[in-house]
Backbone as CSV, one residue per row, in Angstrom:
resi,resn,N_x,N_y,N_z,CA_x,CA_y,CA_z,C_x,C_y,C_z
1,MET,89.904,152.022,133.025,89.589,151.261,131.835,88.342,150.437,132.143
2,ALA,87.498,150.336,131.171,86.308,149.508,131.334,86.392,148.342,130.356
3,LEU,86.064,147.183,130.855,85.984,145.994,130.021,84.506,145.696,129.824
4,TYR,84.087,145.664,128.571,82.674,145.486,128.263,82.389,144.057,127.832
5,LEU,81.328,143.492,128.394,80.801,142.198,127.990,79.328,142.430,127.649
6,PRO,79.055,143.099,126.520,77.675,143.498,126.221,76.718,142.323,126.069
7,GLN,77.201,141.193,125.626,76.314,140.041,125.480,75.814,139.549,126.836
8,HIS,76.501,139.942,127.907,76.112,139.577,129.264,75.592,140.776,130.052
9,HIS,75.450,141.921,129.387,74.973,143.161,130.024,75.853,143.537,131.213
10,LEU,77.170,143.423,131.042,78.105,143.643,132.133,79.300,144.460,131.655
11,ALA,79.708,145.415,132.490,80.948,146.161,132.267,81.751,146.107,133.560
12,ILE,83.045,145.884,133.428,83.950,145.895,134.574,84.723,147.200,134.493
13,ASP,84.499,148.067,135.474,85.149,149.368,135.516,86.367,149.262,136.428
14,ILE,87.555,149.361,135.863,88.795,149.258,136.642,89.112,150.664,137.143
15,ILE,88.860,150.892,138.418,88.830,152.245,138.956,90.194,152.840,139.288
16,ASP,91.238,152.042,139.360,92.542,152.619,139.687,93.485,152.652,138.488
17,ASP,92.932,152.603,137.303,93.719,152.746,136.079,93.751,154.231,135.726
18,PRO,94.921,154.882,135.821,94.980,156.333,135.602,94.631,156.763,134.176
19,CYS,94.657,155.879,133.246,94.358,156.222,131.851,92.929,155.859,131.461
20,SER,92.112,155.508,132.422,90.796,154.994,132.081,89.756,156.090,131.909
21,ALA,88.785,155.762,131.121,87.589,156.584,130.983,86.467,155.843,131.691
22,PRO,85.484,156.565,132.197,84.383,155.870,132.869,83.562,155.042,131.887
23,VAL,82.773,154.153,132.419,81.896,153.324,131.598,80.936,154.235,130.845
24,ASP,80.770,153.966,129.573,79.865,154.746,128.729,78.480,154.114,128.781
25,ARG,77.680,154.575,129.733,76.346,154.002,129.921,75.402,154.349,128.774
26,GLU,75.659,155.445,128.079,74.820,155.787,126.930,75.023,154.803,125.779
27,ALA,76.230,154.304,125.625,76.509,153.345,124.552,75.925,151.971,124.859
28,PHE,75.771,151.677,126.152,75.252,150.376,126.581,74.157,150.593,127.629
29,PRO,72.981,151.044,127.222,71.910,151.290,128.198,71.530,150.004,128.939
30,GLY,71.323,150.145,130.228,70.905,149.002,131.032,72.024,148.066,131.437
31,ILE,73.271,148.424,131.145,74.393,147.544,131.479,74.667,147.606,132.983
32,ASP,74.994,146.470,133.579,75.411,146.407,134.970,76.899,146.716,135.029
33,VAL,77.292,147.508,136.023,78.693,147.900,136.154,79.238,147.382,137.472
34,VAL,80.363,146.692,137.392,81.092,146.233,138.569,82.373,147.047,138.619
35,ARG,82.588,147.741,139.727,83.793,148.563,139.877,84.832,147.767,140.657
36,LEU,86.003,147.572,140.039,87.080,146.801,140.647,88.395,147.540,140.525
37,THR,89.353,147.150,141.350,90.718,147.663,141.229,91.560,146.619,140.489
38,CYS,92.747,147.019,140.091,93.666,146.056,139.459,93.973,144.906,140.413
39,ALA,94.125,145.225,141.684,94.395,144.178,142.680,93.224,143.200,142.782
40,ASP,91.990,143.713,142.687,90.819,142.836,142.718,90.876,141.820,141.582
41,LEU,91.286,142.272,140.410,91.325,141.390,139.244,92.374,140.295,139.365
42,SER,93.336,140.468,140.259,94.357,139.439,140.442,93.921,138.374,141.453
43,ARG,92.748,138.564,142.042,92.247,137.624,143.054,91.271,136.646,142.415
44,PRO,91.601,135.361,142.406,90.727,134.367,141.770,89.309,134.345,142.332
45,GLU,89.162,134.626,143.624,87.825,134.593,144.214,86.930,135.713,143.665
46,VAL,87.526,136.827,143.285,86.754,137.924,142.678,86.305,137.516,141.279
47,ILE,87.214,136.942,140.518,86.866,136.482,139.163,85.779,135.411,139.244
48,ALA,85.864,134.540,140.226,84.849,133.499,140.392,83.477,134.105,140.677
49,GLN,83.426,135.239,141.375,82.153,135.905,141.641,81.568,136.517,140.378
50,LEU,82.410,136.888,139.429,81.919,137.479,138.187,81.259,136.442,137.285
51,ALA,81.721,135.216,137.317,81.230,134.187,136.405,79.718,133.984,136.482
52,PRO,79.114,133.870,137.658,77.666,133.670,137.686,76.884,134.880,137.198
53,MET,77.466,136.052,137.301,76.775,137.279,136.895,76.586,137.343,135.389
54,ARG,77.469,136.723,134.641,77.443,136.875,133.189,76.152,136.392,132.565
55,GLY,75.485,135.439,133.153,74.276,134.927,132.531,72.991,135.321,133.238
56,ARG,73.055,136.311,134.145,71.888,136.559,134.984,71.302,137.952,134.886
57,ASP,71.748,138.807,134.012,71.194,140.160,133.909,71.125,140.867,135.257
58,GLY,72.229,140.865,135.984,72.298,141.634,137.214,71.936,140.880,138.476
59,ALA,71.768,139.584,138.414,71.385,138.841,139.606,72.590,138.242,140.326
60,GLY,73.783,138.663,139.974,74.972,138.120,140.615,75.139,138.631,142.030
61,SER,76.053,138.032,142.767,76.202,138.365,144.171,77.250,139.436,144.434
62,LEU,78.060,139.785,143.460,79.093,140.789,143.683,78.430,142.153,143.753
63,ARG,78.831,142.967,144.702,78.219,144.286,144.857,78.538,145.169,143.667
64,ARG,77.557,145.830,143.182,77.744,146.731,142.056,78.023,148.134,142.537
65,GLY,78.835,148.854,141.758,79.112,150.242,142.084,80.148,150.415,143.171
66,ARG,80.768,149.344,143.603,81.789,149.405,144.650,82.920,148.472,144.300
67,SER,84.009,148.661,144.986,85.108,147.709,144.848,84.674,146.399,145.474
68,ALA,85.215,145.309,144.989,84.883,143.998,145.541,85.327,143.889,146.993
69,LYS,86.243,144.749,147.423,86.722,144.702,148.798,85.733,145.344,149.757
70,ALA,84.751,146.058,149.243,83.804,146.777,150.108,82.828,145.823,150.758
C-alpha cells in the first residue's frame, strides 16, 4: 500500500503489505518515495524522520528506496 502526500511530494510505500500496489510514479511525477515496512511505521523514531522531509522536496535524511532499517 502506498500513502500519498502529494502536497509534500512524498509517497510512503509499505513494502510488506500483501495487498499493495506499487507507487504510481506516472500519477505523481517527481514524487519522492520512502519504502517502509509495517514494523517501521510502528517505530516513533521512523515517523519523526519523515516529518522534516514533508517540507523539503526530498532533502530529508531518511534513505529513499530502502527500508528505514537499512
